[in-house]
N, C-alpha and C positions, 0 to 999 in steps of 0.2 A: 414206401412205408413198409417196415418189417413188422410182422405180426408175432406176438409173443403169447403162448398159451398159459404161461405162468409168470408171476412177478419175479420168480427166481431166475428166469432167463433174461431179464433186462440187465444189461451190463452195469448200469449205474447203481443197481439195487442188489446185485447178486451176493454181496458180502454181508448184507444186513439180515437181522432176524425178522420174522414175519410181521410183528407188530410195528417195527420201524419202517418196513417196506410199505405196509398199508398206510401209515401216517404220511409218508412221502408221496405216495400215489394220490392220497386225498388232497394234499397241498397242491400237487401238480394239476389235479382235476379242477381245482378252483381257478387256476390260471388259464384254462382253455378259452379260446376266443369264441365269440358268439356263433360263427358258422360251424365250429367244431362241436359246440354244445348242441346246436340244432341238428347236426348230422347224427349224433348219438341219440337224441330224442326221437328223431324220425325212424332210426333203426329200431329203437325200442317199440315204437308204435307198429311198425311193420311186422314185428315178431309177436306182439301181444294181441293184435287184432284177430288173427286166425284162432288164437286160443279161445277168445270169447265166442267166436262163431262156432267152434267145435262144441263148446259147452252148451250153447243154445240148441244145437242139433242133437244133444244127448237124449232128449226125450223121444226122438224118433229112431235113432240109431245108436246103440250102445258102443259101437266101434269108434264113434266120435270122441269118447273119453280116452281111448287109446291114443288117438292122434293128438288130443289135447295134452296128454302126458308127454308125448314126444316133443311137442312144441315147448313145454316147460323145461325139458332137459336141454333143448337146443338153445334156449335163451342165454345161459352163461357161456356156452361154447362159441356163440357168434359174437356176443356183445363184449365180453371181457378182452379178447385179443385186439379188437378195434380200439377200445378204451385205453389199453396199455400202449398201443402204438401212438395214439394221439397225445398221451401224457408224457411219452418218453422225452420229447424235446424240452419239456419244462422241468425235468428232473435235475438237470445240471444247475438250475437257478436255486434249488433248495439247499444246496450244501453249504 
């Protein structure tokens, strides 16, 4: 599985403008199988759970807000490449 940091790097979408790339990715995401959707949802849960733990600890330790901000920034950096990689195989069907 090849990870893509941007939708521009996906070969099937590289020639399209942004709004068409997003529309094709949305169509491909609807075609994901149940295990693939579950993998994405579990990954989201594993990223968001520490965020809420850090927010709860903010009353005792203000540095927890810093760590919560780092988790928020890491969310798209981790999730989007995995989502693009899983959707790539369904992009050829959309043409």
